C-alpha positions as CSV (number, residue, x, y, z in Angstrom):
1,M,32.4,-5.9,-42.9
2,N,33.9,-8.2,-40.3
3,N,34.8,-5.2,-38.1
4,I,31.2,-3.9,-38.3
5,L,29.8,-7.3,-37.3
6,K,32.3,-7.5,-34.4
7,T,31.4,-4.0,-33.2
8,G,27.7,-4.8,-33.5
9,Y,28.2,-8.1,-31.6
10,L,30.2,-6.3,-28.9
11,I,27.5,-3.6,-28.5
12,L,24.8,-6.3,-28.2
13,S,26.9,-8.2,-25.7
14,I,27.3,-5.1,-23.5
15,L,23.6,-4.2,-23.6
16,G,22.7,-7.9,-22.8
17,A,25.1,-7.9,-19.9
18,I,23.7,-4.6,-18.6
19,W,20.1,-6.1,-18.8
20,V,21.2,-9.3,-17.0
21,L,22.9,-7.3,-14.3
22,Q,19.7,-5.2,-13.8
23,I,17.6,-8.3,-13.5
24,L,20.0,-9.9,-11.0
25,F,20.1,-6.7,-9.0
26,Q,16.3,-6.6,-8.8
27,F,16.1,-10.2,-7.8
28,F,18.8,-10.1,-5.1
29,R,17.4,-6.9,-3.7
30,I,14.0,-8.7,-3.2
31,I,15.8,-11.5,-1.4
32,Y,17.9,-9.0,0.8
33,V,14.8,-7.0,1.9
34,H,12.9,-10.2,2.8
35,F,15.5,-11.2,5.3
36,R,15.8,-7.7,6.9
37,N,15.0,-7.7,10.6
38,L,11.7,-5.8,11.0
39,S,12.5,-4.5,14.5
40,T,15.8,-3.1,13.3
41,V,14.1,-1.5,10.3
42,L,11.5,0.3,12.4
43,Q,13.9,1.5,15.1
44,K,14.8,4.7,13.3
45,Y,11.1,5.7,13.4
46,K,10.9,5.6,17.2
47,N,11.7,8.2,19.8
48,D,12.0,8.3,23.6
49,D,8.6,9.8,24.2
50,T,6.4,6.7,24.8
51,V,3.4,8.8,25.9
52,K,2.9,11.4,23.1
53,G,5.4,9.8,20.7
54,N,5.8,6.7,18.6
55,Y,2.3,6.8,17.1
56,A,1.4,5.0,14.0
57,V,-1.6,6.6,12.2
58,I,-3.5,3.9,10.3
59,T,-6.6,4.6,8.1
60,G,-9.0,1.8,7.5
61,S,-7.5,-0.3,10.3
62,T,-10.6,-2.3,11.3
63,D,-10.4,-4.9,8.4
64,G,-8.0,-6.4,6.0
65,I,-4.5,-5.0,5.3
66,G,-5.1,-2.0,7.7
67,K,-5.8,-4.3,10.6
68,G,-2.7,-6.3,9.6
69,Y,-0.6,-3.1,9.9
70,A,-2.2,-2.3,13.3
71,Q,-1.4,-5.8,14.7
72,V,2.2,-5.8,13.4
73,L,3.0,-2.3,14.6
74,A,1.4,-3.0,18.0
75,K,3.6,-6.0,18.4
76,E,6.6,-3.8,17.5
77,G,5.8,-1.4,20.3
78,F,4.2,1.5,18.4
79,N,1.2,3.3,19.9
80,I,-1.7,3.1,17.4
81,L,-4.0,5.8,16.2
82,Q,-6.8,4.4,14.2
83,I,-9.0,6.4,11.8
84,S,-12.1,4.7,10.6
85,R,-15.9,5.2,10.5
86,N,-17.2,2.3,12.6
87,P,-16.9,2.9,16.4
88,T,-17.8,-0.7,17.3
89,K,-15.1,-2.2,15.0
90,L,-12.6,0.4,16.3
91,Q,-13.2,-0.7,19.9
92,N,-12.9,-4.4,18.9
93,V,-9.6,-3.8,17.2
94,E,-8.4,-1.7,20.1
95,S,-9.1,-4.6,22.5
96,E,-7.2,-7.0,20.2
97,L,-4.2,-4.6,20.0
98,T,-3.9,-4.2,23.8
99,K,-3.9,-7.9,24.2
100,I,-1.1,-8.2,21.6
101,N,0.9,-5.6,23.5
102,P,-0.5,-4.3,26.9
103,N,2.3,-1.6,27.0
104,I,1.0,0.4,24.0
105,R,-1.7,3.1,23.8
106,V,-4.5,3.0,21.3
107,R,-6.4,6.1,20.3
108,N,-9.4,6.2,17.9
109,I,-10.7,8.9,15.6
110,I,-14.1,8.2,14.1
111,M,-14.5,9.6,10.6
112,D,-16.2,8.5,7.4
113,F,-13.8,9.2,4.5
114,E,-16.8,9.6,2.3
115,K,-17.8,12.6,4.4
116,P,-14.5,13.7,5.9
117,D,-13.6,16.4,8.4
118,Y,-9.9,16.8,7.9
119,K,-9.7,19.9,10.1
120,M,-11.0,17.9,13.0
121,V,-8.4,15.2,12.3
122,E,-5.6,17.8,12.1
123,Q,-6.7,19.3,15.5
124,Q,-6.7,15.8,17.1
125,L,-3.4,14.8,15.7
126,K,-1.7,18.0,17.1
127,Q,-1.3,16.3,20.6
128,Y,0.7,13.4,19.2
129,Q,4.2,12.8,17.7
130,I,3.7,10.7,14.7
131,S,6.3,8.2,13.6
132,L,4.4,6.3,10.9
133,L,1.5,7.0,8.6
134,I,-0.2,4.1,6.8
135,N,-2.6,5.5,4.2
136,N,-4.5,2.2,3.8
137,V,-8.2,3.2,3.4
138,G,-9.5,2.7,-0.1
139,T,-12.1,1.0,-2.2
140,G,-12.0,-1.3,-5.3
141,E,-15.0,-0.5,-7.4
142,G,-15.0,-1.6,-11.1
143,G,-16.9,-3.0,-14.0
144,N,-17.9,-1.5,-17.4
145,F,-16.6,2.0,-17.3
146,E,-19.7,3.6,-18.9
147,E,-21.9,1.9,-16.3
148,M,-20.0,3.0,-13.2
149,A,-22.5,4.7,-10.9
150,D,-21.8,8.2,-9.7
151,E,-21.5,7.1,-6.0
152,Y,-18.9,4.6,-6.9
153,N,-16.9,7.2,-8.9
154,E,-17.1,9.6,-5.9
155,S,-16.0,6.8,-3.5
156,L,-12.9,6.0,-5.6
157,I,-11.9,9.7,-5.6
158,N,-12.6,10.3,-1.9
159,L,-11.1,7.1,-0.5
160,N,-8.3,6.4,-3.0
161,I,-7.1,9.9,-3.8
162,R,-8.3,12.6,-1.4
163,S,-7.6,10.7,1.7
164,I,-3.9,10.2,0.8
165,I,-3.4,13.8,-0.2
166,Y,-5.0,15.4,3.0
167,L,-3.7,12.9,5.6
168,T,-0.1,13.1,4.2
169,Q,-0.2,16.9,4.3
170,I,-1.6,16.9,7.9
171,V,1.0,14.4,9.2
172,V,4.0,16.1,7.5
173,R,3.0,19.5,8.9
174,N,2.6,17.8,12.3
175,Y,6.1,16.2,12.0
176,N,7.7,19.5,10.9
177,K,6.2,21.5,13.8
178,N,7.3,18.9,16.4
179,T,10.9,18.9,15.1
180,Q,11.2,15.2,15.9
181,K,14.6,13.5,16.0
182,N,13.2,10.3,14.7
183,R,12.4,9.7,11.0
184,L,8.9,9.8,9.7
185,G,7.7,6.8,7.5
186,I,4.7,7.0,5.2
187,I,3.3,4.0,3.3
188,N,0.6,4.7,0.7
189,L,-1.4,1.8,-0.5
190,S,-1.2,1.8,-4.3
191,S,-1.6,-1.5,-6.2
192,F,-0.1,-3.7,-8.9
193,C,-3.1,-2.5,-10.9
194,G,-1.8,1.0,-10.8
195,T,1.3,0.0,-12.8
196,L,-0.4,-1.7,-15.8
197,P,-3.6,-0.9,-17.7
198,Q,-6.5,-2.8,-16.1
199,G,-9.5,-3.3,-18.4
200,F,-12.8,-3.3,-16.4
201,G,-11.0,-1.7,-13.5
202,S,-9.9,1.4,-15.4
203,F,-11.0,4.0,-12.9
204,Y,-9.6,2.0,-9.9
205,S,-6.4,1.4,-11.8
206,A,-6.1,5.1,-12.6
207,T,-6.6,6.1,-8.9
208,K,-3.9,3.7,-7.9
209,A,-1.5,5.0,-10.5
210,F,-2.1,8.5,-9.0
211,D,-1.2,7.1,-5.5
212,D,1.9,5.5,-6.9
213,F,3.1,8.6,-8.8
214,L,2.3,10.9,-5.9
215,S,4.2,8.7,-3.4
216,R,7.3,8.4,-5.7
217,S,7.3,12.2,-6.2
218,L,7.0,12.9,-2.5
219,S,9.8,10.4,-1.9
220,Q,12.0,12.6,-4.0
221,E,10.8,15.8,-2.4
222,Y,11.3,14.6,1.1
223,S,14.5,12.6,0.6
224,K,16.7,15.1,2.5
225,K,14.1,15.8,5.2
226,Q,14.1,12.6,7.2
227,I,10.9,11.4,5.7
228,D,10.6,8.1,3.9
229,V,7.7,7.6,1.5
230,L,6.8,4.2,0.0
231,S,4.2,3.3,-2.6
232,L,3.0,-0.2,-1.9
233,R,2.0,-1.9,-5.2
234,S,0.5,-4.9,-3.6
235,L,-1.1,-7.8,-5.4
236,V,-3.7,-10.2,-4.0
237,V,-4.2,-10.0,-0.3
238,D,-6.8,-12.2,1.5
239,T,-9.3,-9.5,2.4
240,P,-13.2,-9.3,2.5
241,L,-13.2,-7.5,-0.9
242,I,-11.0,-10.2,-2.6
243,N,-13.2,-12.9,-1.1
244,K,-16.3,-11.2,-2.7
245,G,-14.7,-11.3,-6.1
246,S,-13.0,-14.7,-5.9
247,K,-15.9,-17.2,-6.4
248,Q,-15.9,-20.5,-8.2
249,N,-15.9,-18.8,-11.6
250,N,-12.8,-16.8,-10.8
251,K,-10.4,-18.9,-8.7
252,L,-7.4,-17.5,-10.6
253,S,-7.8,-14.1,-8.8
254,K,-6.6,-15.6,-5.5
255,I,-3.5,-17.2,-6.9
256,G,-0.5,-16.1,-4.9
257,A,-2.6,-14.4,-2.2
258,I,-1.0,-13.6,1.1
259,N,-2.6,-12.7,4.4
260,P,-2.8,-9.1,5.9
261,I,0.0,-9.7,8.4
262,Q,2.3,-10.9,5.6
263,A,1.3,-7.9,3.5
264,A,2.1,-5.4,6.4
265,E,5.4,-7.0,7.4
266,G,6.5,-7.2,3.8
267,A,5.8,-3.6,3.1
268,L,7.4,-2.2,6.3
269,K,10.7,-4.0,5.4
270,W,10.9,-1.9,2.2
271,L,10.4,1.4,4.0
272,G,13.6,3.6,3.6
273,V,15.0,1.2,0.9
274,A,12.9,2.3,-2.1
275,S,10.1,4.7,-3.2
276,Y,8.0,1.8,-4.5
277,S,7.6,-1.9,-3.9
278,N,5.3,-4.8,-4.3
279,G,6.0,-5.6,-0.7
280,H,6.1,-9.2,0.5
281,I,8.5,-11.5,-1.2
282,S,5.7,-13.5,-2.8
283,H,4.2,-10.4,-4.4
284,S,7.6,-9.0,-5.3
285,L,8.7,-12.2,-7.2
286,Q,5.3,-12.4,-9.0
287,S,5.7,-8.9,-10.2
288,F,9.3,-9.4,-11.1
289,F,8.3,-12.2,-13.3
290,V,5.4,-10.3,-15.0
291,Y,7.4,-7.1,-15.5
292,N,10.5,-8.8,-16.9
293,F,9.4,-12.0,-18.7
294,I,5.8,-11.8,-19.8
295,P,4.9,-9.6,-22.9
296,Q,2.1,-7.1,-22.0
297,K,0.3,-8.1,-25.2
298,L,-0.1,-11.6,-23.8
299,F,-0.7,-10.6,-20.2
300,L,-3.2,-7.6,-20.4
301,P,-6.1,-9.4,-22.1
302,I,-5.9,-12.2,-19.5
303,F,-5.7,-9.6,-16.7
304,A,-8.7,-7.7,-18.2
305,E,-10.9,-10.9,-18.3
306,Q,-10.0,-11.8,-14.7
307,S,-10.9,-8.2,-13.7
308,R,-14.2,-8.4,-15.5
309,V,-15.3,-11.6,-13.7
310,F,-13.9,-10.3,-10.4
311,Y,-15.9,-7.0,-10.5
312,Q,-19.0,-8.8,-11.7
313,N,-18.9,-10.9,-8.6
314,V,-18.2,-7.9,-6.4
315,N,-21.1,-5.9,-7.9
316,E,-23.4,-8.9,-7.5
317,G,-22.4,-9.0,-3.8
318,H,-23.3,-5.3,-3.5
319,K,-26.8,-5.9,-5.0
320,K,-27.5,-8.8,-2.6
321,S,-26.5,-6.7,0.4
322,M,-28.9,-3.8,-0.6
């Protein structure tokens, strides 16, 4: 009997030690990535052609996180190719980027991802050597599932799923044809909501789970082809959408929020290190705590209620603007 107890104790001790080591590895990797030098990280995605090369393609770059990426990458010396639907906003961001770094080139492609023309995009991208693709465009519709309007459902599919599929295919084909010596980096904007069930954001959560799984699968597929793919499982970023949903009745939804510049820098530091990440150290540590120390049975009902109030506020904002 004593031998059985000792054996059982030894097995439990070994399993406990393995769990602790895994937790410590996750924690210290977050700290390590946070202190990586961003310029050094991005160097492997650059080449010597400063006219046709070193382009970062960014979708939805005129607001929020996408604009943060454009600002960070312009500062780091990448030429920027924006794809968005609003020509005035594109021109405004272009002016901002050339002030940040007068030595870069900024090119704009006007396209509404609700009514896309991916063949046109592919034709225009043929003249450039692309170093980075930031699939940032997306939408965050939610509410009672049975009451979701058809146009919202279509928006979620077009912006959160189709855009990532087609843009990634186009850019990878472009990269393969150009036989570039530099690596290609791809960041797809998933979400923390794509890793756990989100009541009242079920369709949104499902589209982000798709983005996450696709990105991780492509990371495996392209691991030996000089292509790095990252799924960004971001949490709360201070963007126009978040501000719509975070009113007096839902202040909790902005806890731990970071700004778009922090979100962009945090994600870029993970590129080439992992196939998925929560990005910035603040988001990574929040997720680390939720995943490892809070029971889902306790967390998910709170998460669902916050989502319900958040989308209620967003939908009220939609009605007022109509």
